[in-house]
C-alpha positions as CSV (number, residue, x, y, z in Angstrom):
1,M,126.4,90.0,95.3
2,K,126.0,91.1,91.7
3,I,127.8,90.3,88.4
4,D,128.4,93.3,86.2
5,N,130.4,91.7,83.4
6,I,131.4,88.2,82.3
7,I,134.2,87.5,79.8
8,L,134.7,84.1,78.3
9,K,137.6,82.6,76.4
10,N,137.6,79.1,74.9
11,F,134.6,78.1,76.9
12,K,132.5,75.6,74.9
13,C,131.1,77.5,71.8
14,F,132.6,80.8,72.9
15,S,136.0,81.6,71.5
16,S,135.9,85.1,73.0
17,A,132.8,86.7,74.3
18,S,131.8,89.4,76.7
19,V,128.4,90.3,78.3
20,Q,127.5,93.4,80.4
21,L,124.8,92.4,82.8
22,H,121.8,94.3,84.3
23,P,121.7,94.4,88.1
24,R,118.3,92.8,88.3
25,M,117.0,91.0,85.2
26,N,118.9,89.5,82.2
27,V,117.3,87.4,79.4
28,L,119.2,85.3,76.9
29,V,117.4,84.3,73.7
30,G,118.4,82.3,70.7
31,V,117.8,79.0,68.9
32,N,118.9,75.7,70.3
33,G,122.6,75.0,70.3
34,T,123.8,78.6,70.2
35,G,125.2,78.7,73.7
36,K,122.5,80.1,76.1
37,S,122.9,77.3,78.5
38,S,126.7,77.4,78.1
39,M,126.7,81.0,79.1
40,L,124.8,80.1,82.3
41,E,127.2,77.3,83.0
42,A,130.1,79.7,82.8
43,I,128.4,82.2,85.1
44,R,127.8,79.3,87.5
45,V,131.5,78.7,87.7
46,A,132.1,82.4,88.3
47,I,129.6,82.8,91.1
48,G,130.6,79.4,92.6
49,A,133.9,81.1,93.6
50,L,132.0,82.4,96.6
51,F,132.4,78.9,98.0
52,L,136.2,78.7,97.7
53,E,136.8,79.2,101.4
54,V,133.5,78.0,102.8
55,D,133.4,74.9,105.0
56,K,132.8,72.0,102.5
57,Y,130.0,69.7,103.2
58,K,130.7,66.5,101.3
59,G,128.4,66.2,98.3
60,K,126.5,69.3,99.3
61,I,128.7,72.4,99.0
62,A,131.6,72.8,96.5
63,A,132.9,75.5,94.2
64,P,132.1,74.4,90.6
65,A,135.2,73.9,88.4
66,I,135.8,74.2,84.7
67,I,135.7,70.6,83.4
68,A,136.9,68.8,80.2
69,D,133.5,69.1,78.6
70,N,133.7,72.9,78.9
71,V,136.8,73.2,76.7
72,R,136.3,74.6,73.2
73,L,137.3,72.3,70.4
74,E,138.7,73.3,67.0
75,N,139.1,70.4,64.5
76,L,138.4,68.1,67.5
77,E,141.4,69.5,69.3
78,P,140.9,71.2,72.8
79,L,141.9,74.9,73.0
80,Y,143.6,76.2,76.2
81,P,143.5,78.2,78.4
82,V,139.8,78.2,79.2
83,V,139.1,81.5,81.0
84,I,136.1,82.9,82.9
85,E,136.6,86.4,84.0
86,A,134.0,88.1,86.2
87,K,133.6,91.6,87.4
88,G,131.0,92.5,90.1
89,S,130.4,93.3,93.7
90,V,130.4,91.2,96.8
91,N,129.1,91.9,100.3
92,T,131.6,93.2,102.9
93,F,129.9,91.2,105.7
94,N,130.0,93.9,108.3
95,A,129.5,93.2,112.0
96,N,125.9,94.1,112.6
97,H,122.8,92.1,111.6
98,E,120.7,95.0,110.5
99,E,123.2,97.2,108.7
100,S,122.6,98.5,105.2
101,L,124.5,96.2,102.9
102,E,127.9,97.4,101.8
103,Y,129.7,96.1,98.8
104,E,133.2,96.1,97.2
105,D,133.8,96.0,93.5
106,I,136.2,93.2,92.5
107,T,137.4,91.2,89.5
108,W,138.2,87.5,89.6
109,I,139.3,84.8,87.1
110,R,138.8,81.1,87.0
111,S,140.8,79.3,84.4
112,L,141.8,75.8,83.2
113,D,145.3,76.3,81.7
114,K,146.2,72.8,80.4
115,H,144.8,69.4,79.9
116,G,144.9,67.4,83.1
117,R,145.2,70.5,85.3
118,T,142.6,71.7,87.8
119,T,140.8,75.0,87.8
120,T,143.0,77.8,89.1
121,K,142.1,80.1,91.9
122,N,145.3,82.2,92.2
123,R,143.6,85.0,90.2
124,A,140.5,84.8,92.2
125,K,142.2,86.1,95.4
126,K,139.6,88.9,96.0
127,M,136.8,86.4,95.8
128,S,138.6,84.0,98.1
129,E,139.0,86.8,100.6
130,A,135.3,87.6,100.4
131,S,134.5,83.9,100.8
132,E,136.7,83.7,103.9
133,R,135.0,86.8,105.4
134,M,131.6,85.3,104.7
135,Q,132.6,82.0,106.4
136,R,133.8,84.0,109.4
137,A,130.5,85.9,109.5
138,I,128.6,82.7,109.4
139,R,130.5,81.2,112.3
140,E,129.9,84.4,114.3
141,N,126.3,84.4,113.3
142,R,126.3,87.9,111.9
143,G,125.9,89.6,108.5
144,T,123.6,89.2,105.6
145,I,124.7,86.3,103.3
146,P,124.0,86.4,99.5
147,L,122.2,83.6,97.8
148,V,123.5,81.9,94.6
149,A,121.5,79.3,92.8
150,Y,121.4,77.5,89.5
151,Y,118.5,75.7,87.8
152,T,118.9,73.6,84.6
153,T,116.2,72.4,82.3
154,E,116.3,69.1,84.2
155,R,115.2,70.8,87.4
156,Y,112.8,68.7,89.5
157,K,113.1,65.7,87.2
158,K,116.0,64.2,89.2
159,E,116.2,64.1,92.9
160,R,118.8,63.8,95.6
161,K,118.1,62.0,98.8
162,E,118.9,64.4,101.5
163,Y,119.0,64.2,105.3
164,G,119.5,66.6,108.2
165,V,116.3,68.6,107.6
166,E,115.9,69.5,111.3
167,A,114.2,72.8,112.2
168,E,117.5,74.3,113.4
169,G,121.0,74.0,111.9
170,S,123.8,75.7,110.1
171,R,123.1,78.7,107.9
172,L,125.1,76.9,105.2
173,R,122.1,74.7,104.6
174,G,121.0,77.6,102.4
175,Y,123.8,76.6,100.0
176,F,123.3,72.8,100.0
177,N,123.4,71.8,96.3
178,S,122.5,75.3,95.2
179,L,124.8,75.2,92.2
180,D,124.2,71.5,91.3
181,S,122.5,70.4,88.1
182,I,120.5,68.0,90.2
183,T,118.0,69.7,92.4
184,N,116.8,68.6,95.8
185,I,113.3,69.9,96.2
186,K,112.6,66.9,98.4
187,F,114.9,68.4,100.9
188,F,112.8,71.5,101.1
189,Q,109.5,69.6,101.1
190,D,110.8,67.7,104.1
191,L,111.9,71.0,105.7
192,F,108.3,72.3,105.2
193,F,107.2,69.3,107.2
194,T,109.7,69.5,110.0
195,E,109.2,73.3,110.4
196,T,105.5,72.9,110.5
197,L,105.8,70.1,113.1
198,D,108.3,72.3,115.2
199,A,105.9,75.3,115.0
200,T,103.0,73.1,116.1
201,Q,104.8,71.6,119.0
202,K,106.1,75.0,120.2
203,Q,102.7,76.6,119.6
204,R,104.1,79.6,117.8
205,P,104.2,80.8,114.2
206,S,107.1,80.0,112.1
207,E,109.0,82.9,110.5
208,M,110.5,80.5,108.0
209,L,107.2,79.3,106.8
210,A,105.8,82.9,106.7
211,A,108.8,83.8,104.4
212,V,108.0,81.0,102.1
213,V,104.3,81.5,102.0
214,S,104.6,85.2,101.3
215,A,106.9,84.6,98.3
216,V,104.7,81.8,97.0
217,K,101.5,84.0,97.1
218,V,103.3,86.6,94.9
219,C,104.4,84.1,92.2
220,V,101.7,81.5,92.2
221,K,98.7,83.7,92.9
222,C,97.2,81.5,95.7
223,K,95.7,82.1,99.1
224,D,97.8,79.8,101.1
225,V,100.3,76.9,101.1
226,Y,100.6,74.6,104.1
227,Y,101.6,71.1,105.1
228,D,98.7,68.7,105.8
229,F,99.7,66.1,108.4
230,K,96.9,63.7,107.6
231,K,97.6,63.8,103.8
232,A,101.4,63.9,104.5
233,E,101.8,66.5,101.7
234,I,102.0,70.1,100.9
235,I,98.6,71.6,100.0
236,M,98.0,74.8,97.9
237,V,94.8,76.8,98.4
238,G,93.8,78.5,95.2
239,E,92.2,81.9,94.8
240,D,88.9,79.9,94.4
241,D,89.5,78.2,97.8
242,V,90.1,74.9,96.1
243,R,92.7,72.8,98.0
244,M,95.0,70.9,95.8
245,P,97.8,68.5,96.9
246,M,101.1,69.3,95.3
247,H,101.4,66.1,93.3
248,L,98.1,66.9,91.5
249,L,99.2,70.3,90.4
250,S,100.0,70.8,86.7
251,D,103.7,70.7,85.7
252,G,103.7,74.5,85.2
253,V,102.2,75.3,88.6
254,R,104.3,72.7,90.4
255,S,107.5,73.9,88.7
256,V,107.0,77.6,89.7
257,L,105.8,76.6,93.2
258,S,108.9,74.4,93.7
259,L,111.3,77.1,92.4
260,V,109.8,79.9,94.6
261,M,109.6,77.7,97.7
262,E,113.3,76.7,97.2
263,L,114.5,80.3,96.7
264,A,112.5,81.5,99.8
265,F,113.7,78.6,102.0
266,R,117.3,79.2,101.0
267,S,116.9,83.0,101.7
268,Y,115.7,82.3,105.2
269,L,118.2,79.6,106.0
270,L,121.0,82.0,105.0
271,N,119.6,85.0,106.8
272,P,117.2,83.9,109.6
273,H,117.7,87.3,111.3
274,K,115.7,88.8,108.5
275,G,112.7,86.8,109.6
276,A,109.7,86.7,107.2
277,D,111.3,89.4,105.1
278,A,114.3,87.2,104.2
279,P,113.2,86.7,100.5
280,R,112.8,90.4,100.1
281,E,116.0,91.3,101.9
282,T,118.5,88.7,100.6
283,D,120.5,89.6,97.6
284,G,122.5,87.3,95.2
285,V,122.5,85.8,91.7
286,V,120.0,83.2,90.4
287,L,120.5,81.4,87.1
288,I,117.5,79.7,85.4
289,D,117.6,77.8,82.1
290,E,114.4,78.0,80.1
291,I,112.3,80.0,82.6
292,D,109.2,79.3,80.4
293,L,109.5,75.6,81.0
294,H,106.0,74.1,81.2
295,L,104.4,77.6,81.6
296,H,101.1,78.5,80.0
297,P,101.4,81.7,77.9
298,E,99.4,83.7,80.5
299,W,102.1,82.8,83.1
300,Q,104.9,83.6,80.7
301,L,103.7,87.2,80.6
302,H,104.3,87.8,84.3
303,I,106.7,85.2,85.7
304,L,109.7,87.5,85.6
305,D,107.9,90.4,87.2
306,D,106.6,88.1,89.9
307,L,110.1,86.8,90.7
308,Q,111.4,90.4,90.9
309,Q,108.6,91.4,93.2
310,A,109.1,88.4,95.5
311,F,112.9,88.7,95.5
312,P,113.6,92.4,94.7
313,K,117.3,92.3,95.6
314,M,118.2,89.3,93.5
315,Q,119.9,89.4,90.1
316,F,118.3,87.0,87.7
317,I,119.9,85.6,84.6
318,V,117.5,83.5,82.6
319,T,117.2,81.9,79.1
320,T,114.0,81.5,77.2
321,H,112.5,80.5,73.8
322,A,109.2,82.2,74.6
323,P,108.4,85.5,72.9
324,L,105.8,86.3,75.5
325,V,108.5,86.3,78.2
326,V,110.6,88.7,76.2
327,S,107.6,91.0,75.5
328,A,106.7,91.3,79.2
329,V,110.0,92.7,80.6
330,N,111.0,96.3,80.5
331,D,113.9,97.3,82.8
332,C,116.3,94.6,81.8
333,C,119.1,93.5,79.4
334,I,118.2,91.1,76.6
335,Y,120.9,89.3,74.6
336,S,120.6,87.2,71.5
337,V,123.2,84.4,71.6
338,A,124.5,83.3,68.2
339,D,127.8,82.6,66.4
340,G,129.7,82.4,69.7
341,Q,128.7,85.9,70.7
342,A,126.0,87.6,72.8
343,Y,124.5,90.5,70.8
344,D,122.4,93.3,72.3
345,F,118.7,92.6,71.6
346,P,116.4,95.6,71.5
347,S,113.7,95.9,74.1
348,Q,110.5,94.1,72.9
349,Y,108.3,95.4,75.7
350,G,104.6,95.2,74.6
351,Q,105.4,93.7,71.2
352,N,103.3,90.9,69.8
353,A,104.7,87.3,69.6
354,D,104.9,87.2,65.8
355,H,107.1,90.3,65.7
356,I,109.4,88.9,68.4
357,L,109.7,85.6,66.7
358,Q,110.9,87.3,63.5
359,M,113.4,89.3,65.6
360,M,114.6,86.0,67.0
361,G,115.2,84.7,63.5
362,V,112.0,82.5,63.2
363,R,110.7,82.9,59.7
364,K,107.0,83.4,59.1
365,M,105.6,80.0,58.0
366,K,103.5,79.2,55.0
367,E,99.8,79.6,55.2
368,E,99.2,75.9,55.0
369,Y,101.6,75.3,57.9
370,Q,100.0,78.0,59.9
371,Q,96.5,76.5,59.5
372,V,97.7,73.1,60.7
373,L,99.5,74.7,63.6
374,N,96.4,76.7,64.6
375,E,94.3,73.5,64.4
376,Y,96.8,71.7,66.6
377,L,96.9,74.4,69.2
378,L,93.1,74.5,69.4
379,L,93.0,70.8,70.0
380,I,95.5,71.1,72.8
381,E,93.5,73.9,74.4
382,A,90.4,71.7,74.2
383,G,92.3,68.9,76.1
384,Q,92.5,66.8,72.9
385,G,96.3,67.1,72.4
386,Q,96.7,63.3,72.4
387,T,94.0,62.4,70.0
388,N,94.7,60.8,66.6
389,K,93.8,64.1,64.9
390,A,96.3,66.1,67.0
391,I,99.0,63.5,66.5
392,Q,98.6,63.7,62.8
393,C,98.9,67.5,63.0
394,R,102.0,67.1,65.1
395,H,103.7,64.7,62.6
396,K,103.0,67.1,59.7
397,L,104.4,70.1,61.7
398,E,107.5,68.2,62.7
399,E,108.1,67.2,59.1
400,W,107.6,70.8,57.9
401,L,109.2,72.8,60.7
402,G,111.5,70.5,62.5
403,K,111.1,69.0,66.0
404,E,112.9,72.0,67.7
405,H,110.8,74.8,66.2
406,A,109.7,77.4,68.8
407,E,106.0,76.9,68.1
408,L,106.2,73.2,68.8
409,K,108.0,74.0,72.0
410,R,105.2,76.3,72.9
411,A,102.7,73.6,72.1
412,D,104.6,71.2,74.4
413,M,104.3,73.8,77.3
414,M,100.6,74.2,76.5
415,M,100.2,70.5,76.6
416,S,101.5,70.2,80.1
417,F,99.0,73.0,81.2
418,F,95.9,71.7,79.4
419,S,96.4,68.0,79.9
C-alpha cells in the first residue's frame, strides 16, 4: 500500500491543500501550530479506510473517522463539508503466499458533510472492496498484508492494558490499535515474553523474534535483544557487550527500540509466512509525529536511513523540528507546512544546521543570545543541565527566544540523552 497524493478541504487549519507524496520517505517541517500534525491526522483517516470491511475487534481495530475537532472554523463557525481525498495503490491480495506483490491504483474519499453526521464511505468504494479482499485473504491464510501505523508525540507515554498475547493467533493482531493515538508497547513486550517462552518450551528458534531482533540491530546498533526470565524484562546487549535492562535505557534509545520492535512485531503478525524477513518484505504506510523526539543529534543524522534499511518497502511520512534530520535524507520529499498549505522544500542534504534553520524561518539570534545558548548546551553535555547555572541560562533563553524555539527543543532532546 502506498499514498501518492492527499487532498484536504476544511480539515483543521487547511482550507484547501494538496500534497504529492514520495513512495518511501516524506518529511514535514514547520514551526509549531502550522499543521504538520494535522496533516498526519488526515492521512491517518485516509489509510484507516483499509479497515472498513475488516472484522472489528472491540476497542482494538476500527477505521478512524473525521471528528468534530477536525472541522475547520471561520469566525468560530464550522465549515462543511470536510473532505479527505487520497490517491494511491493497494495490494490485490492474490492467492499465493510468495507471489510478487501486485497493486491497483485507486482514489477514495472520506468526508463529513454536515454537523451531527458520520464520516461517509460511499465514495471510498474501491478501498472498501480492497478491505473486503484483504479480510478474505486473512481468513484463507494467504496473501501479503500491508502494515499501517500511526505514532503521535505522546507515544509510549500512555499505555493500554492488553490481553491475548498468546504465541499464536489471528493475523489481525498486527493491526491492534495500530492507528490509535494511545500506544500499546506493553502488548508487544508481553508478546516478546510469551514468544520466548514458547520457543524455549518447544526447543526451536522463533522466526518472530528473529524478525524483531534483525530490525532492532539495524536501528539501535546493538548486538542483541532478548527476554531475561530471571529479570522478567527485555535486555539490550550493546556493541560494547554491556547488558542493559529496557527500563534503564535513555528516553531516546528506549523510544527507538520500542518503535522498531513494534513495527517488526506487527510486520510478522500480519505476514508470518515471510518468516524472519517479514520486516523487509511487508509494505505499508507509517506515520510518525516528531521523529526526532528525545534523539541525540548523532541519532538524528541516521534515524530515517536506518528505518528505510530495516523496513525497505514501507512508506514513511514523518514530521520534525530537527535540522539534522532534514540534512541527512536525500531521496525523499520535504514539505514546509505554513499558512494552511504544504510548500515544496528544497533538498537540504549535507547542509549545516544553521543554514537549514534559516530555511525553516528561524532567524539568526543575537551574539549575546548565542553565547548563553552555547553555555547552556555545554552544561547539558557535561550532565549539568539541572544545575542552578543551567536553569538561569534556560530562563534567559526562554525570555529572549520563547519556550517553543527550535534550539530549546533541541536542548530538551539533548537533556534526555545526557541526563
